[in-house]
C-alpha positions in Angstrom: 18.8 199.0 169.2 20.1 195.2 168.4 18.9 192.7 166.0 21.0 189.6 165.5 21.0 185.9 164.9 17.5 185.9 163.0 16.2 184.1 159.7 13.8 186.1 157.8 12.1 184.7 154.8 9.8 185.7 151.9 9.1 189.3 152.8 7.0 190.8 150.4 8.4 194.2 150.9 11.3 196.0 153.0 12.2 193.2 155.4 13.9 195.4 158.2 13.2 199.1 158.3 14.9 201.4 160.5 13.5 205.2 160.2 14.9 208.1 162.3 16.8 205.7 164.4 20.1 205.9 166.3 22.6 203.4 167.5 21.5 200.3 165.5 23.3 197.1 165.3 22.1 194.3 162.8 24.4 191.2 163.4 24.2 187.8 161.9 20.8 187.9 160.4 19.9 185.9 157.4 17.2 187.2 154.8 15.8 184.7 152.3 13.5 186.5 150.1 12.0 185.7 146.5 14.3 186.8 143.8 11.5 187.9 141.6 9.8 190.0 144.0 10.4 193.9 143.7 10.9 196.0 146.7 11.8 193.2 149.2 14.8 195.0 150.2 17.0 193.1 152.9 17.7 196.1 155.4 16.5 199.6 154.6 18.3 202.6 156.8 16.3 205.9 156.5 17.1 209.0 158.3 19.1 207.1 160.7 22.7 207.3 162.2 25.2 205.3 164.0 24.2 202.1 162.2 26.2 198.7 161.9 25.2 195.9 159.6 27.8 193.0 159.9 28.0 189.5 159.5 24.7 189.1 157.5 23.7 186.9 154.5 21.0 188.5 152.1 18.9 187.1 149.2 16.8 189.8 147.9 15.2 190.9 144.7 15.7 194.4 145.5 18.5 196.2 147.5 20.1 193.9 150.1 21.2 197.1 152.1 19.9 200.6 151.2 20.8 203.6 153.0 18.6 206.5 152.2 16.0 209.2 153.5 12.6 208.1 152.1 10.7 208.4 155.3 12.2 211.8 156.1 13.7 213.4 153.3 15.5 216.3 155.3 17.2 214.0 158.1 20.3 212.8 156.7 21.3 209.2 157.2 24.9 208.9 158.4 27.7 207.2 160.2 26.8 203.8 158.5 28.9 200.5 158.4 28.3 197.6 156.5 30.8 194.6 156.7 31.5 191.1 156.1 28.3 190.2 154.5 27.4 187.9 151.6 24.8 189.3 149.2 22.6 188.3 146.3 20.3 190.7 144.8 18.5 191.6 141.6 18.9 195.3 142.1 22.1 196.7 144.1 23.7 194.8 146.8 24.3 198.3 148.3 22.4 201.3 147.7 23.7 204.6 149.0 21.3 207.4 148.3 17.9 207.7 146.5 16.1 210.6 144.9 16.1 213.6 147.5 18.0 211.6 150.3 20.9 213.1 152.0 23.5 210.6 153.2 27.1 210.7 154.5 29.8 208.9 156.0 29.2 205.3 154.9 31.8 202.5 154.9 31.6 199.1 152.9 34.1 196.6 153.7 34.8 192.6 153.3 31.6 191.9 151.1 31.0 188.9 148.9 28.5 189.9 146.0 28.1 186.4 144.7 25.2 187.0 142.2 24.2 190.5 141.8 22.5 192.8 139.4 24.7 195.7 140.4 27.2 195.5 143.1 27.4 199.2 144.4 25.2 202.1 143.6 25.8 205.6 144.9 22.8 207.9 143.6 21.3 211.3 144.2 18.4 213.2 142.5 16.9 216.6 142.8 17.7 218.0 146.4 19.7 215.0 147.6 23.4 214.5 148.2 25.9 211.7 149.4 29.2 212.7 150.9 32.1 210.5 152.0 31.7 206.9 151.0 34.4 204.3 151.5 34.2 200.6 150.0 37.0 198.2 150.4 37.9 194.5 149.8 34.9 193.5 147.8 34.7 190.2 145.7 31.7 190.2 143.5 30.1 188.6 140.3 27.5 190.8 138.6 25.1 189.6 135.8 22.4 190.9 133.6 19.2 189.5 134.5 15.8 189.3 132.4 13.1 191.7 133.7 12.5 195.2 134.3 15.3 195.5 137.1 17.3 198.8 136.8 20.7 198.0 136.1 22.9 196.0 133.5 25.4 193.9 135.5 27.4 197.0 136.7 30.0 196.2 139.7 29.7 200.1 140.5 27.1 202.8 139.4 27.5 206.6 140.4 24.8 208.9 139.2 23.6 212.2 140.3 21.0 214.0 138.4 19.4 217.5 138.4 20.4 219.3 141.5 21.7 216.3 143.4 25.3 215.8 143.9 27.7 213.2 145.1 31.2 214.1 146.5 34.0 211.9 148.0 33.6 208.2 146.6 36.7 205.8 147.3 36.3 202.2 146.1 39.4 200.1 146.4 40.6 196.6 146.3 37.7 195.2 144.2 38.1 191.7 142.6 35.1 190.5 140.2 33.7 189.1 137.0 31.0 191.2 135.6 28.7 191.5 132.8 28.8 195.6 132.7 31.2 198.1 133.2 31.5 200.6 135.7 29.4 203.9 135.2 29.8 207.4 136.7 27.2 209.7 135.2 26.5 213.1 136.3 26.4 216.7 134.9 27.8 220.2 135.3 30.4 218.9 138.0 27.7 217.6 140.3 30.0 214.5 141.1 33.1 215.2 142.5 36.2 213.5 144.2 35.8 209.8 143.0 38.9 207.4 143.2 38.9 203.9 142.1 42.1 202.1 143.1 43.2 198.4 142.9 40.5 197.0 140.7 40.5 193.6 138.8 37.7 193.0 136.5 36.8 190.5 134.0 33.9 191.1 131.6 32.2 188.0 130.5 29.1 188.3 128.5 26.2 186.1 129.3 23.0 185.1 127.2 20.8 188.2 128.1 23.7 190.8 126.9 22.7 190.7 123.2 19.0 191.4 123.8 19.0 193.7 127.0 22.4 195.4 127.0 22.6 197.4 124.0 22.6 200.9 126.0 24.2 202.4 129.2 21.5 202.1 132.1 20.9 205.4 133.5 17.5 204.7 134.2 15.4 206.6 135.4 17.2 209.2 133.3 17.8 208.8 129.5 20.1 205.9 128.4 22.6 206.6 125.7 22.9 203.6 123.2 26.3 201.9 123.3 28.8 203.0 120.5 29.3 200.0 118.1 27.3 197.9 120.6 30.2 197.5 122.7 30.0 197.9 126.6 33.1 199.9 127.9 34.7 198.7 131.2 34.2 202.6 132.3 31.7 204.8 131.0 32.2 208.4 132.8 30.4 211.5 132.0 30.3 214.8 133.8 32.5 213.9 136.9 35.2 216.3 138.5 38.5 215.0 140.2 38.2 211.7 138.9 41.2 209.5 139.9 41.9 206.1 138.6 44.6 204.1 139.8 45.8 200.4 139.3 42.7 199.2 137.7 42.8 196.1 135.2 39.9 195.2 133.0 40.3 192.3 130.7 37.8 190.5 128.4 37.1 187.0 127.5 38.5 186.2 124.2 34.8 184.8 122.8 33.5 187.9 124.3 35.7 190.6 122.3 32.8 191.8 120.3 30.6 192.7 123.2 33.0 194.9 125.1 35.4 197.6 124.5 38.8 197.8 126.5 38.9 201.5 125.8 36.7 203.5 128.7 34.4 206.2 127.3 35.3 209.5 129.5 33.5 212.6 128.4 33.3 216.0 130.4 35.4 214.9 133.4 38.4 216.4 135.3 40.9 213.6 135.4 43.7 213.4 138.3 
């Protein structure tokens, strides 16, 4: 199945959906949706395999590309490549996993996230899992937007709840200016083998930070308040085999009161 060279506009819900498909190629499409309409994902991949999404432009209030299993929870989505795309989103530019979805073998590369609420989101809930995610060569600007969006400008969020598990996530060669820090949140070792390598982040507060950015956003789970009201560049809790290499985080001098250059790392196995 090949979808290419299309302009798709003002979708009220998922723009392109592939369910239980194989050998899918999406090339050179442009999706221009309203940035205040929830659920208007650009491309939603569900229970599908051997999928390529490349050379596309997305403007979506919800996820630009979502990979999960919401139409068939027991069938994995696997062997998915997302590359050379430009993304604007009020949710996550790329979401991998959702609730009881099963996802494995996802590669993201050469992405420009020019105006996003979250950059990359990897998540699993009860009965769900995500295995083997590789993301590299990403430039992003993330912001904290007013409204009921989940996320607070994080460049990367990795979250596992209940019996959900996430294993084998490698995110490297990232450059960005963000309003939120990196969030990794699990429990009892249900997040394993996460590597962050060659990151350069500048944290910069916008007008919404004092009003809406006073907690770590783990929705729909309980959200812990920020210590001293300062967002750390990294919040990690409940991960095992966490590898952090060559990561540089700096603050704008005028925003020093809004952020902490010290990470918050709890209940993690560092290597």
